[in-house]
VOGU-3710 file (C-alpha; in Angstrom, 3 decimals, decimal comma):
1> mngkrvlilg> -27,343/-0,845/39,644  -30,248/0,627/37,704  -30,984/4,102/36,392  -28,388/4,206/33,606  -28,491/7,075/31,133  -28,311/6,207/27,421  -27,750/8,850/24,759  -28,321/7,878/21,110  -26,768/10,326/18,676  -28,525/10,176/15,312
11> ggtagwitan> -31,991/9,149/14,208  -32,875/7,319/11,037  -33,899/3,693/11,057  -30,840/2,539/13,021  -31,304/5,140/15,760  -34,986/4,467/16,249  -34,611/0,677/16,169  -31,976/1,087/18,881  -34,232/3,365/20,948  -37,201/0,999/20,717
21> lmathwqdkg> -35,280/-2,152/21,576  -33,569/-0,541/24,555  -36,793/1,040/25,815  -38,611/-2,294/25,482  -35,966/-4,434/27,197  -35,165/-1,920/29,926  -38,674/-0,577/30,525  -38,692/-1,704/34,168  -35,034/-0,893/34,905  -35,316/2,852/35,332
31> fditlvespd> -33,112/3,639/32,313  -33,184/7,178/30,926  -32,987/6,927/27,114  -32,586/10,027/24,948  -32,212/10,287/21,186  -30,529/13,398/19,795  -31,045/14,180/16,136  -29,663/17,045/14,097  -32,157/19,027/11,990  -29,249/19,902/9,662
41> igiigvgegs> -28,239/16,355/8,689  -30,350/14,373/6,241  -31,010/10,636/6,228  -29,576/8,514/3,385  -32,915/6,714/3,227  -32,272/4,002/0,641  -32,170/0,863/2,822  -35,752/-0,141/2,077  -35,713/-3,929/2,066  -35,552/-6,371/4,963
51> tpplkhfmdv> -35,146/-10,003/5,881  -37,585/-11,899/8,179  -36,001/-10,654/11,463  -37,700/-7,266/10,968  -41,032/-8,961/11,723  -39,541/-10,340/14,925  -38,419/-6,811/15,856  -41,948/-5,475/15,356  -43,325/-8,320/17,483  -40,815/-7,576/20,255
61> igvderewma> -41,720/-3,878/20,442  -45,444/-4,698/20,239  -46,312/-3,324/16,800  -48,810/-5,039/14,491  -48,583/-4,969/10,688  -51,941/-3,193/10,535  -50,412/-0,377/12,550  -47,302/0,351/10,486  -47,363/-1,153/6,990  -49,911/1,117/5,290
71> eckatyktgi> -48,434/4,199/6,947  -44,906/3,315/5,763  -46,077/2,356/2,234  -44,805/-1,136/2,963  -45,175/-4,305/0,897  -44,399/-7,955/1,573  -41,228/-9,687/0,438  -40,738/-13,429/-0,033  -37,212/-13,211/-1,445  -34,932/-11,793/-4,123
81> tfkdwsikpg> -34,599/-12,500/-7,823  -31,008/-12,345/-9,074  -30,993/-11,622/-12,775  -28,080/-11,722/-15,248  -25,444/-12,575/-12,653  -24,681/-15,739/-14,583  -24,344/-16,460/-18,292  -24,583/-20,226/-17,827  -27,472/-21,761/-19,827  -30,523/-22,276/-17,625
91> ftdyfhpfls> -29,047/-20,205/-14,773  -29,219/-16,604/-15,981  -31,583/-15,850/-13,098  -32,751/-17,458/-9,891  -34,984/-16,639/-6,943  -33,466/-16,674/-3,466  -36,314/-17,650/-1,096  -37,013/-17,081/2,558  -37,413/-20,597/3,949  -40,727/-21,550/5,572
101> qpdqfsapaf> -42,174/-24,647/7,259  -43,855/-26,063/4,116  -40,406/-26,262/2,510  -39,497/-29,053/4,912  -41,319/-31,391/2,528  -39,706/-30,144/-0,702  -36,246/-28,877/0,295  -34,843/-32,422/0,781  -35,390/-33,001/-2,949  -33,366/-29,867/-3,723
111> fhnshlrrng> -30,486/-30,962/-1,500  -30,584/-34,475/-2,964  -30,638/-33,333/-6,586  -28,072/-30,603/-6,042  -25,648/-32,939/-4,292  -25,867/-35,580/-7,031  -25,654/-33,006/-9,826  -22,424/-31,693/-8,323  -21,211/-35,284/-8,466  -22,044/-35,675/-12,159
121> vdleghpnhf> -25,645/-36,936/-12,234  -28,062/-35,262/-14,654  -30,778/-34,057/-12,259  -32,687/-30,775/-11,966  -30,679/-28,667/-9,517  -32,061/-25,182/-10,038  -33,507/-23,900/-6,710  -36,520/-22,245/-8,383  -38,368/-25,589/-8,461  -38,321/-26,438/-4,768
131> flatelarqk> -39,543/-23,593/-2,518  -42,935/-22,112/-1,737  -41,625/-18,517/-1,583  -40,640/-18,766/-5,250  -44,189/-19,679/-6,240  -45,665/-16,898/-4,106  -43,402/-14,425/-5,890  -44,272/-15,853/-9,300  -48,000/-15,466/-8,638  -47,626/-12,168/-6,694
141> lapiappnfp> -49,248/-13,673/-3,591  -48,867/-12,188/-0,119  -47,133/-14,554/2,358  -49,999/-14,371/4,852  -51,719/-17,722/5,302  -55,230/-18,279/6,713  -55,657/-19,972/10,116  -56,497/-23,314/8,473  -53,009/-23,450/6,905  -51,072/-24,433/10,052
151> feinygyhfd> -47,526/-23,746/8,881  -45,216/-20,884/9,766  -44,341/-18,622/6,832  -41,239/-16,433/6,957  -41,151/-13,189/5,045  -39,609/-9,745/4,956  -40,834/-6,330/3,917  -40,168/-3,413/1,611  -40,858/0,013/3,125  -40,228/3,738/2,827
161> ssllgkflar> -37,277/4,148/5,211  -37,950/7,796/6,035  -41,573/6,995/6,925  -40,509/3,985/8,981  -38,085/6,163/10,942  -40,846/8,663/11,733  -43,216/5,876/12,755  -40,660/4,253/15,059  -39,968/7,670/16,601  -43,605/7,877/17,725
171> vaarkgvkyi> -43,499/4,329/19,103  -40,326/5,188/21,029  -41,983/8,293/22,467  -44,827/6,108/23,787  -42,181/3,986/25,489  -40,699/6,994/27,248  -37,741/7,762/24,986  -36,829/11,446/25,156  -36,104/13,417/21,987  -33,801/16,393/21,455
181> qatlqevvlg> -33,146/18,272/18,233  -29,579/19,547/18,321  -26,403/19,451/16,267  -23,127/18,121/17,647  -20,316/20,641/18,049  -17,715/18,778/20,089  -17,149/15,430/21,791  -15,586/15,970/25,205  -13,398/13,075/26,345  -12,505/12,167/29,925
191> ddgsinslkm> -9,042/11,440/31,311  -9,506/7,723/30,632  -10,295/8,350/26,954  -14,010/7,592/27,219  -16,738/10,060/26,278  -17,470/12,530/29,064  -20,127/14,631/27,330  -21,384/16,004/24,016  -21,305/19,745/23,488  -24,047/20,894/21,134
201> rdgqqlsadi> -24,126/24,004/18,939  -27,029/25,474/20,907  -24,967/25,432/24,110  -26,374/22,240/25,637  -23,916/19,836/27,232  -25,299/16,298/27,228  -23,862/13,438/29,257  -24,703/9,755/29,687  -23,361/6,423/30,878  -23,635/4,850/27,423
211> yvdctgfnse> -23,366/6,695/24,098  -24,748/5,083/20,953  -23,264/6,302/17,674  -25,935/6,286/14,943  -24,349/9,109/12,922  -23,953/7,055/9,749  -20,738/6,952/7,749  -19,471/10,028/9,639  -19,271/7,952/12,853  -18,781/11,098/14,905
221> llqkalkvpf> -18,305/9,250/18,192  -16,670/5,872/17,618  -14,408/6,573/14,655  -13,789/10,326/14,795  -13,718/11,015/18,549  -12,568/7,655/19,925  -10,325/6,839/16,937  -11,504/3,235/16,574  -9,969/1,933/13,321  -12,075/1,103/10,278
231> iscadilfnd> -11,200/-2,142/8,489  -11,900/-1,722/4,791  -13,186/-4,499/2,507  -12,480/-2,542/-0,673  -10,032/-5,185/-1,912  -12,773/-7,831/-2,094  -15,943/-5,728/-2,430  -15,329/-3,192/-5,178  -18,592/-1,235/-5,084  -18,382/2,194/-3,422
241> savvfptpqq> -21,026/4,293/-5,178  -24,710/4,330/-6,057  -27,130/6,314/-8,188  -30,761/6,205/-7,043  -34,152/7,573/-8,040  -37,826/6,613/-7,681  -40,249/5,609/-10,424  -44,065/5,371/-10,343  -45,593/2,163/-9,060  -47,100/-0,315/-11,497
251> eqievqtmat> -50,565/-1,870/-11,112  -49,478/-5,284/-9,804  -47,004/-4,944/-6,942  -44,319/-7,626/-6,699  -43,499/-9,507/-3,492  -39,815/-9,646/-4,285  -36,752/-7,460/-4,642  -35,072/-7,492/-8,051  -31,255/-7,490/-8,120  -30,108/-7,211/-11,745
261> alkygwawki> -26,421/-7,377/-12,631  -25,268/-4,545/-14,919  -21,865/-3,744/-16,423  -20,190/-2,353/-13,303  -22,349/-3,570/-10,424  -26,012/-4,328/-9,919  -29,379/-2,563/-9,801  -32,106/-2,977/-7,222  -35,825/-2,530/-7,682  -37,858/-2,333/-4,492
271> plthrngngy> -41,662/-2,176/-4,849  -43,576/0,065/-2,420  -47,270/0,894/-2,540  -46,651/4,450/-3,826  -43,468/4,033/-5,873  -40,608/1,774/-6,875  -37,238/2,436/-5,300  -34,424/2,012/-7,814  -30,683/2,098/-7,381  -27,494/1,111/-9,190
281> vyssrfcdkd> -24,627/0,057/-6,902  -21,327/0,251/-8,802  -17,566/0,642/-8,489  -16,033/4,047/-9,223  -12,776/2,239/-10,050  -14,384/0,979/-13,241  -17,130/3,516/-14,010  -17,670/7,243/-13,350  -20,951/8,691/-12,066  -22,158/10,035/-15,423
291> kaetefrthl> -21,532/6,737/-17,175  -23,296/4,880/-14,357  -26,325/7,159/-14,471  -26,600/6,813/-18,250  -26,397/3,029/-18,049  -28,959/2,949/-15,250  -31,421/5,206/-17,048  -31,043/3,024/-20,135  -31,699/-0,080/-18,028  -34,962/1,471/-16,784
301> nlldsdiear> -35,954/2,903/-20,180  -35,722/6,394/-18,685  -32,883/7,867/-20,710  -34,948/10,913/-21,642  -36,744/11,229/-18,298  -36,405/14,391/-16,200  -36,480/12,416/-12,923  -33,567/13,739/-10,874  -31,039/11,175/-9,690  -29,218/11,161/-6,345
311> hlkfkvgrva> -25,588/10,083/-6,218  -24,191/8,424/-3,089  -20,734/7,349/-1,947  -20,074/4,723/0,701  -17,239/2,774/2,267  -17,464/-0,977/2,743  -16,056/-2,638/5,843  -16,437/-2,524/9,603  -14,893/-0,987/12,700  -12,355/-2,984/14,702
321> eqwhknclav> -14,581/-2,744/17,799  -18,320/-2,128/17,768  -18,329/-1,324/21,507  -15,347/0,746/22,656  -15,140/2,173/26,173  -18,593/3,695/26,817  -19,645/3,957/23,163  -21,575/1,529/20,949  -21,763/2,046/17,196  -24,907/0,928/15,373
331> glaqgfiepl> -25,802/0,993/11,678  -23,550/2,681/9,153  -21,385/4,019/11,994  -20,272/0,452/12,765  -19,819/-0,661/9,180  -21,508/-1,434/5,907  -21,630/-4,520/3,747  -23,432/-3,439/0,598  -27,229/-3,919/0,406  -27,218/-6,977/-1,857
341> eataldmvqe> -28,992/-9,324/0,585  -30,733/-6,639/2,691  -28,746/-7,594/5,799  -28,207/-4,061/7,176  -31,289/-3,897/9,427  -30,675/-7,441/10,622  -27,180/-6,336/11,672  -28,641/-3,341/13,522  -31,113/-5,532/15,405  -28,494/-8,158/16,211
351> tvarfieayn> -25,988/-5,564/17,435  -28,459/-3,865/19,771  -29,992/-7,119/21,054  -26,574/-8,634/21,789  -25,396/-5,421/23,442  -28,419/-5,419/25,740  -27,732/-9,077/26,550  -24,026/-8,451/27,261  -24,721/-5,302/29,300  -27,342/-7,097/31,378
361> ngnysdqyrq> -25,143/-10,156/31,946  -22,316/-7,914/33,123  -24,594/-6,186/35,638  -24,569/-3,017/33,503  -20,798/-2,996/33,071  -18,378/-3,674/30,213  -17,433/-7,107/31,585  -18,537/-8,891/28,394  -17,502/-6,183/25,946  -14,767/-8,247/24,270
371> efnnrinlrf> -17,042/-11,263/23,903  -19,702/-9,009/22,366  -17,227/-7,435/19,929  -15,948/-10,835/18,840  -19,490/-12,045/18,241  -20,584/-9,050/16,149  -17,315/-8,965/14,206  -17,734/-12,631/13,311  -21,241/-11,874/12,083  -20,001/-8,970/9,963
381> davrdyivch> -17,294/-11,149/8,460  -19,770/-13,950/7,725  -22,056/-11,505/5,907  -19,073/-10,086/4,042  -18,018/-13,510/2,766  -21,543/-14,406/1,721  -21,849/-11,173/-0,271  -18,363/-11,563/-1,768  -19,367/-15,008/-2,992  -22,027/-13,495/-5,278
391> yrissrtdtd> -19,299/-11,713/-7,223  -16,579/-14,334/-7,026  -18,750/-17,021/-8,638  -20,306/-14,839/-11,335  -19,621/-16,156/-14,819  -19,881/-12,732/-16,500  -16,789/-11,564/-18,396  -18,219/-8,656/-20,404  -16,338/-5,918/-18,487  -13,119/-5,563/-16,510
401> ywiengrnek> -15,291/-5,176/-13,420  -16,706/-8,686/-13,690  -13,406/-10,203/-14,805  -11,625/-8,774/-11,757  -14,391/-9,973/-9,432  -14,280/-13,460/-10,901  -10,542/-13,875/-10,427  -10,175/-12,072/-7,100  -7,838/-14,186/-4,985  -8,053/-11,976/-1,896
411> isnslrsilt> -11,136/-13,793/-0,626  -10,985/-15,169/2,913  -9,838/-18,690/3,742  -13,320/-19,279/5,141  -15,001/-18,582/1,797  -12,313/-20,498/-0,069  -13,016/-23,591/2,048  -16,779/-23,347/1,445  -16,294/-23,052/-2,325  -13,819/-25,942/-2,336
421> swmqgknitd> -16,266/-28,120/-0,416  -19,036/-27,317/-2,909  -16,866/-27,912/-5,985  -15,690/-31,252/-4,605  -19,300/-32,401/-4,258  -19,257/-32,563/-0,471  -22,072/-31,750/1,939  -21,295/-28,112/2,722  -23,269/-28,364/5,984  -20,230/-30,121/7,417
431> elerqklday> -17,978/-27,240/6,377  -20,389/-24,598/7,696  -20,649/-26,416/11,029  -16,873/-26,814/11,208  -16,498/-23,050/10,808  -19,505/-22,351/13,065  -21,093/-20,350/10,243  -24,434/-22,153/9,956  -26,027/-19,707/12,426  -25,452/-16,799/10,025
441> fpnvswscll> -26,280/-18,252/6,617  -27,356/-21,911/6,770  -26,829/-24,646/4,201  -29,984/-23,730/2,282  -28,812/-20,131/1,761  -25,378/-21,138/0,499  -26,839/-23,950/-1,624  -29,409/-21,677/-3,278  -26,721/-19,099/-4,022  -24,254/-21,556/-5,534
451> agkgiyptqa> -26,836/-23,690/-7,338  -28,809/-20,662/-8,516  -25,776/-19,266/-10,297  -25,123/-22,627/-11,928  -21,973/-23,727/-10,083  -22,303/-27,255/-11,411  -20,483/-29,470/-13,907  -21,319/-28,605/-17,518  -24,178/-30,424/-19,209  -21,665/-32,436/-21,235
461> qlkpgnelah> -20,106/-33,734/-18,008  -23,406/-35,051/-16,614  -24,580/-38,633/-16,907  -28,006/-40,244/-16,363  -28,663/-41,452/-12,836  -30,157/-44,700/-11,590  -33,591/-45,166/-10,046  -32,331/-44,178/-6,606  -30,954/-40,898/-7,984  -34,372/-40,104/-9,469
471> qydlnnihry> -36,295/-40,805/-6,259  -37,967/-37,374/-6,283  -40,623/-36,672/-8,911  -40,490/-32,998/-9,881  -44,134/-33,077/-10,972  -45,203/-34,110/-7,473  -43,119/-31,324/-5,956  -44,673/-28,755/-8,302  -48,155/-30,018/-7,471  -47,430/-29,817/-3,738
481> iqgcalnfkp> -46,043/-26,245/-3,940  -48,874/-25,028/-6,158  -51,387/-26,640/-3,798  -49,849/-24,797/-0,861  -50,004/-21,543/-2,814  -53,800/-21,869/-3,137  -54,023/-20,781/0,516  -52,627/-17,292/-0,125  -54,329/-14,099/-1,269  -53,083/-11,812/-4,051
491> hmeqlamlek> -50,590/-9,271/-2,759  -52,736/-6,317/-3,824  -55,743/-7,731/-1,964  -53,759/-8,181/1,253  -52,328/-4,643/1,003  -55,838/-3,253/0,464  -56,984/-4,979/3,672  -54,125/-3,347/5,571  -55,032/0,041/4,118  -58,672/-0,373/5,202
501> aaikaa> -57,604/-1,426/8,687  -55,354/1,628/8,974  -58,152/3,970/7,873  -60,571/2,357/10,317  -58,084/2,649/13,188  -57,499/6,321/12,409
//
């Protein structure tokens, strides 16, 4: 049965990603897709970093980088630098890379050295020495290779989220998505408890077969109207607040996000072409908003600046069911695991793509709803544990905040097993495969996180290795990575080319 009606309540990045994916996948199915957005409700607009799946999304909906990046003030991203999360000598910062094909030749050395170092051999185990993305970030090179460099390079983006939402709205309109500006007044439920219609303040009564809740933390449909429970993670992820403000862009734009640990949380720095986005994510249990803002301004050397700060509150966790009756929640309406690894947009894409798959497989019914919910919930929980790990393994003890994070025993059994495997010097791939977690964050992601924060025996516990242990020459690896990097242009040069292409197209 074709001709289903889909009503998406709420715009923003989540709403427009949903609209574009559905319009693309169902373009020949006769679906009627409408997005309703309130002119009275603002967009949070601080989720401005992505992982590589955003490029896949743009490819799926048929959008080229030359079409959107300059317009959305976007820059390239090869990974994240974590600074001051550890106080262990030699591990006070590390770069978390996006893995690419050239790393297939150097990553084995990292795994080899890391494994033996965990077992007491004195080898270089810091991840910064083994991945191309780290070198691209160090030299501020764009991750776009010429045709004669025949290897796939993975990368993400930084972007102005409000501009990206507006851009995706225009793309959705080209795909036939209808747009209504109206504010929700009441959700009318049917006798079976599903959504019957939405009554708007202007008198319109809107109905559909599927309702998509993109109303942010308010979750007007799934949580408020349908009463789907929210499962909090506040006992293992303490952060619930943020203070944010922009600063002028510097001359040389980075190709990385900075995540710097502060006294009661961490600060992000996201480089765009017209500004830097800055934010301090912290826990109100340990620090009030004025204290946080003062610390953040001091961190940025802006204590006397008149730049106005925005203060945000958020709840961390997820709903019990992402798809309940005839309603699907997407984005903040379905849950939020803080922005530390920029996983929010990936979760949006995955939720919508898997919903489309489940809805199609069930012949446009809810036949596979439970299977879908289980799959997305497992993904949420995997992301949660990966983020929790950043705090649990931190060696900082300068505030109660970090002490409590470091001794938090409420972590999941899944995370506990991964940490135990690492500490015992085992191959954690086996543990990840046993738990079926390698599809979410693979061995390389966990290994970079744990090695990068120095979760190794102390230097005094290490002993020299034999010739077999030293089979990888670090100088050769450096030469190989630096040779690969010669194929890439400076970030600023690549961004200028995109700007010229955008001007020419206009």
